[in-house]
N, C-alpha and C positions, 0 to 999 in steps of 0.2 A: 180392543183390537191390538194395541200395543202391548198389554199385559199377555195376551195369548201368544204373541209372536215371541216374547222373552221366555214364557214358559215352554213353548215348543222347541227353542233353540238354546235353551239354558246351557247345556252341556258344550255346545260349539262356541257361544260367547265366553264361558269360562276359559276354555282352551285357547281362545284366540287373546284373551286378555294375559293369559300366562305367557304365551310365547312373544307377544309384542313387549311386553315387559322385559322378559329375558333378551329380546333383541336389542331394545333400548340400553339396558345395561352393558352388554357385549359391546356394542358400538361406542359407548362413552368409556368403558375402562379397559377392554381388551384391545391393546394396540400391537399385539403380535401379528406376524405375517407369515406367509408360506412361500416358499421358494417357488419362483416362477408364476405366483399368483399376482393378477394386476392390481393396482391401487383400488381400493373399496371406497368409492366415491359417490355422490348423489345419483348421477345418470345410471351407473351400473346398478345400484339399488332399485331404482326404478324398474329397469329391465328385468331383475330377478324377481321382484314382486308379480310382474306381468307373466314371466315364464312360469313361476310357482301357480299363479291362477290358473293358466292355460292347462298346466300339467294335473293340476287337482280335479279340474272340470273333466278333462279327459278321463281321469280315473275313476270318477263318479259314473260316467257314461258306459265305459266299456271294462271296468273291472281292472285296470292297471294301476299302478302306484305313481305313475307319471315319470319316473327315471327315464324313459325312453325320450322324453321331451327335454328334461332338465339336463341329462348327462351331455348330450352332443352340443347343447348351446354353452355349457361352461367350457367344455374342452375345445371346441373348434372356434367359437365365435367370441368367447371371453379369455381365451388363452389360458385356462386351467390345466396344470399337467395332468395327464389321465388318471394316476393313482388318486390325486386330491379331488378330481371331479367324480371319480366313483364314491369315495368316502363321503364327500359333501352331500351328493344326491341321495345315498343310501340313508344319511342320517336325516335328511328332510324328508323322505318318504315314511318315516316314522309317524309323523303328525298327519301326513296325507291318509295313511292307512287307518289311524285313529278316527279322525274325523269321517272319512267316507264309510268306513265299517260300522260305526255308530248310526250314521245316516241311514244305512241299509238295514240294520237291526230294527230301527223304529218303523221301516217299511216292511218289516219281516221279509227280507229279500235274502236270507242267509240260513245255512244249516249248520246248527251249533255243533253237531256230532262230527262232521267232516272237518269243521274248523279246529276242533280239538286234537284230531288225530294228525292232519296234515301240517297245523300250525305247530304242534308239539315235537313232532319228528323233524319238522323243518329246521327247528333249533339246532338239531345235532348236525344237520347239513350245513348250515350257516357256520359252525365251528371249524367243520372240515374245510370248508371253502375258504373262510378267513385265514387258516393256516396256509393254505396254498397260496393265497394272494400274497403273502409274505414273501414269496419266492419270485413273483411276478412284479411286484412294485417297483424295483429297479430296471424293469425291463418295459418300458413304456409302449414301445411299438408291438412287441408280442402281446402285451395287455389289450392294446387296442385292437390287434389282430382278432383275439378272442372274442372282444366286445362286438367287433362288426360280424363275426360269424353268428353270434347269438342273436343280433339284430335282424339276420335273414329271416328267420322263423316267424316272428311276428309280422314282418313287413309282407311277406308272401301270404300268410294265413289273412291278413286284414284286406289286402288287395283282392284275394280270391272271394272272401265273404262278401266284400262290398259289391263286387260284379254280380255274384251270384243273387243278392239281395234284389239287384235291379232286374236281373233276368226273371226271377219268381214274380216281381212286381208286374212286368209286362206280360206274363203269362196269365192263364185263366185260373188262378190259384185263389181258393176261397180264404177269406181272412179268418185266421184261427182265434179261437177264444182265449181269453187271458189264462195263463198258467196259474193253478191254485196249488199244485204240488210244491213243497217247500223243503223237501228232502233229496240229498244226493245219494243214489244207491252205491255201495260199495263196502268191502270188508276192511276191517282194521289193518290187515296186513298190506293190502293194496294202497289204502291211504298213507300208510308209514312209509312205504317204499317211495311212493311219489313225492311225499313231503321232503324226505331225505335229499333226493335228486335235486329238486326245485332249490332247496335251501342251499346246497353245495354251490350251485351257479349263483345263487344270490350272494354268497360270501365272496366269490371270485370277480364278478364283473359288477357288483353294486346295483344291478337292477331288482327292484322289489319282488319279481317273480310273477306278476300279472301276465307277461308274455307267454308263460308256460302253465300257469294255473288255469287261466280261462280255457284255453283249448282242451287241456287235460281234463278238467270237469266236464266239458261238454261231450268231448269225443272218446275219452276212456271210460267215464263213469256214467255218461248218459244224463247229465243233469240238466235241469231246467236252465234256460238262459238267464232270467233275471236273478235267480237263486245263486247262479255262479258268480255274478258280479259282486254281490254282497259278500259271499264266501270268500272269493279271492282276495278281497280287501281285508277282511277280518283275518285271514290266514297270514297276510302280510306283516300284521302288527308284531306278533312274537319274533318273526325273522328279521324284520328291519330293526326292531328295538335292539336285539342282541348284535346283529352285524352292525349297525350304526355306531353302538357303544364302543364295540371292539374297534372298528375304524377311528373312532374318536380317541380312544386310548393309545392307538398305534401311531397317531398323529397325521393321519390322513383326512381329517376334516377341517375345512375352514368355516369355523363356528358361526361367524357373523353372516356369511353367505347362505349357509345351511338354515338358519333361523328366519333370514328374509324370505327364503324360498318357502320355508315351512308357513309363515304367515299366508302368503298367496294361496298356497294349496289348500289349507283349512277351509277358506271361503270357497273355492273352487270345488272341492271334493264334496261339500255339503250341498251346494246348488245342483251338482252332477247327479248325487244320489236321489234328489228330491225330484228332479225331472226326468229320470231315466225311462219312465213308462210312458212319457209324452213324446219320447224323442225317437225318429227314425234313424239308425246308426249307420245306414249303408254308405251315405255320402261322406260321413264323417270316417268310417273305416277306410274308404277308398282314397280319401286324401291323405290321411295319417300313414296308411299303408306305403304309399309312393314317397313319402318323407321318410319313413323308417329305412326303406329300400335304399334311399339316397345316403342315408347315414352309415348303413351297413357297407356300402361301396365305398364311401369315403374312408371308414377305417380300414377297410382291407387294403385298398390301393395305396394308403399312406404307409402301410407296413413294407410295402414293395418300393417305396420311394416315389410313388406317383401321387401329387397333390392336386386334386380336383376341387374346384370352387364349392 
């Protein structure tokens, strides 16, 4: 039984060992700090581990990278400046996407063709967005406003889908059979345009892109839901990798915090990917939709000088 578990989760275990080792080394030898970032001590490390785990779990369940959980916690509750929060979360999402994407690949929940086209052209968008980010990094309030506006879309979508799920459940709707189709219909040109747009926003606001990839695949391309989740996470891998490394080189990543977050997300994303078909996400979507709406309003009102709790 133990051997089967290790064989089945070999990739995740190796990735987790690498990240934990890197985290320990950075914590021991990297004493550099970022302006405005709070002291990195035991209690904050535990919080980041928990936040990372929750973000990864959510990512595995609904196909997002978890930035929408990590970014506001870093910025509003731990006091990270907006540019550092953006860079740190995007860097952490590299590992969320790798772990979750691999988990969905094992479950055959992704379309390799769509992943290649959207992910490949998404890199171009990330480069454009990262260039635009350099003009916004010294304008934290404006960057926060953009992040808040971006958060409005996933919050409204998740609230609506959560409510719609309960309406369907209460009606006389027959239970649908499991989806066997594992392809996302679409032409390379459409995939390329979509990937470039999502990648651009990823480079600007540091969100992994799941907030746009999931509804885009479903409503623009007519993708099966479960395939959408896995493909979304797989597409995030190249976009988060390029965007996160650029933010690291630009000095907008607090590496210690990013690696601690990544440690939590790896475990959470793998569990989320493994349990997605057993989970009814209506309640989760509604709860997190309300939370994201709160985050969006908080970012937007903060721009106008109104600080809500």
